[in-house]
C-alpha positions in Angstrom: 85.4 217.6 45.6 86.4 217.2 42.0 89.4 219.5 42.4 90.7 217.5 45.4 90.2 214.3 43.5 92.2 215.7 40.5 95.1 216.7 42.8 95.1 213.3 44.5 95.0 211.7 41.1 97.9 213.6 39.9 100.1 213.0 42.9 99.1 209.3 43.3 100.0 208.4 39.7 103.2 210.5 39.7 104.3 208.6 42.8 103.4 205.4 41.1 105.4 206.4 38.0 108.4 207.1 40.4 108.1 203.7 41.9 108.1 202.2 38.5 111.3 204.1 37.6 112.9 202.8 40.8 111.9 199.2 40.0 113.3 199.5 36.5 116.6 200.8 37.9 116.8 197.9 40.4 116.0 195.4 37.6 118.7 196.9 35.3 121.3 197.0 38.1 120.6 193.4 39.1 120.9 192.1 35.5 124.0 194.3 34.9 125.6 193.0 38.0 124.8 189.5 37.1 126.4 189.9 33.7 129.6 191.4 35.2 129.9 188.8 37.9 129.1 185.8 35.5 131.3 186.8 32.5 133.8 189.1 34.1 134.6 187.1 37.3 133.1 183.7 36.5 131.2 183.9 39.8 127.5 184.2 39.1 125.2 185.5 41.8 122.4 183.3 42.9 119.9 186.0 43.8 120.2 188.6 41.0 118.1 186.7 38.4 115.3 186.2 40.9 115.4 189.9 42.0 115.2 190.9 38.3 112.2 188.7 37.8 110.4 189.9 40.9 111.0 193.6 40.0 109.9 192.9 36.4 106.6 191.4 37.6 105.9 194.3 40.0 106.9 196.8 37.4 104.6 195.4 34.7 101.6 195.2 37.0 102.1 198.7 38.5 102.7 200.2 35.1 99.4 198.5 34.0 97.7 200.6 36.6 99.2 203.7 35.1 98.3 202.6 31.6 94.7 201.9 32.6 94.4 205.4 34.2 95.7 207.0 31.1 93.4 205.0 28.8 96.4 203.3 27.1 95.1 199.7 27.2 93.4 198.2 24.2 89.9 199.4 23.9 87.1 199.2 21.4 86.1 202.8 20.8 84.1 204.3 18.0 82.2 201.1 17.1 78.9 202.8 17.9 78.6 206.6 18.0 77.3 207.5 21.4 75.5 210.8 21.8 77.2 213.3 24.0 74.4 213.3 26.6 74.8 209.6 27.2 78.6 209.4 27.2 79.0 210.0 30.9 76.4 207.3 31.6 78.1 204.8 29.3 81.5 205.6 30.8 80.0 205.0 34.3 78.7 201.6 33.2 82.2 200.7 31.8 83.9 201.9 35.0 81.4 199.8 37.1 82.1 196.7 35.1 85.8 197.3 35.3 85.7 197.8 39.0 83.6 194.7 39.4 86.2 192.5 37.5 89.1 194.1 39.2 87.5 193.6 42.7 87.4 189.9 42.0 91.1 190.0 41.1 91.9 191.9 44.3 90.0 189.4 46.5 91.5 186.3 44.9 94.9 187.9 44.5 95.0 188.7 48.2 94.0 185.1 49.0 96.8 183.8 46.8 99.3 186.1 48.4 98.3 185.0 51.9 98.5 181.3 51.0 102.0 181.6 49.6 103.5 183.6 52.4 104.9 180.4 53.9 106.7 179.5 50.7 110.2 180.9 50.3 111.9 182.0 47.1 115.0 180.0 46.3 117.5 182.8 45.6 116.4 185.6 47.9 114.6 183.6 50.6 111.7 186.0 50.5 108.1 184.9 51.1 106.5 184.2 47.7 103.4 186.1 48.9 105.4 189.3 48.3 105.6 188.5 44.6 101.9 187.5 44.4 100.9 190.6 46.3 101.6 192.5 43.0 98.2 191.2 41.7 95.9 192.7 44.4 98.0 195.9 44.8 98.0 196.6 41.1 94.3 195.8 40.6 93.4 198.0 43.6 95.4 200.9 42.0 93.5 200.2 38.7 90.2 200.5 40.6 91.4 203.8 42.0 92.4 204.9 38.5 89.0 203.9 37.1 87.2 205.8 39.7 89.4 208.9 39.3 88.9 208.8 35.6 85.1 208.8 36.1 85.3 211.6 38.6 88.0 213.8 37.1 87.3 213.2 33.4 88.9 211.1 30.8 92.7 210.8 30.9 93.3 213.7 33.3 96.7 212.4 34.3 97.8 212.2 30.6 99.1 215.5 29.5 98.0 216.8 26.2 100.6 217.8 23.7 101.1 221.5 23.2 100.0 222.7 19.8 102.4 224.8 17.7 101.2 228.4 18.1 103.1 230.2 15.4 104.8 230.0 12.1 108.5 229.6 12.5 109.6 230.7 9.0 
């Protein structure tokens, strides 16, 4: 069970990183095209700024899910030394609290996305619910990441640096 979870964890967060790379490329192309069209041809695009904003929002929230899985968010560690035999229990309590808060964000984020589906963005004409859907999607991925961290062990998806094994003199 743990091995299957580790494999799913690895592939899920690699795919998520790939999506973030694609969003970054779309955002950079959109901004670059806007600069070229505005200053090169004096014909600004009406949709490129909005596309860049939407991709930035999705990118930031999806990357937050990766950061949470890797343990890269701000945390208060080392305040109280926890004996090794209690560390898994304490980690379970932290995961439970995180999942509880994130679940509230998923529920209310989903409601917000549903309510704004009838509103259209001005530049692209897309339902605004697609932009607001980034909240429940990213929080759901954070929940998955927290559960995977608890099952697989701390920061499984973050690769450890390889130590220097020899003297290169």
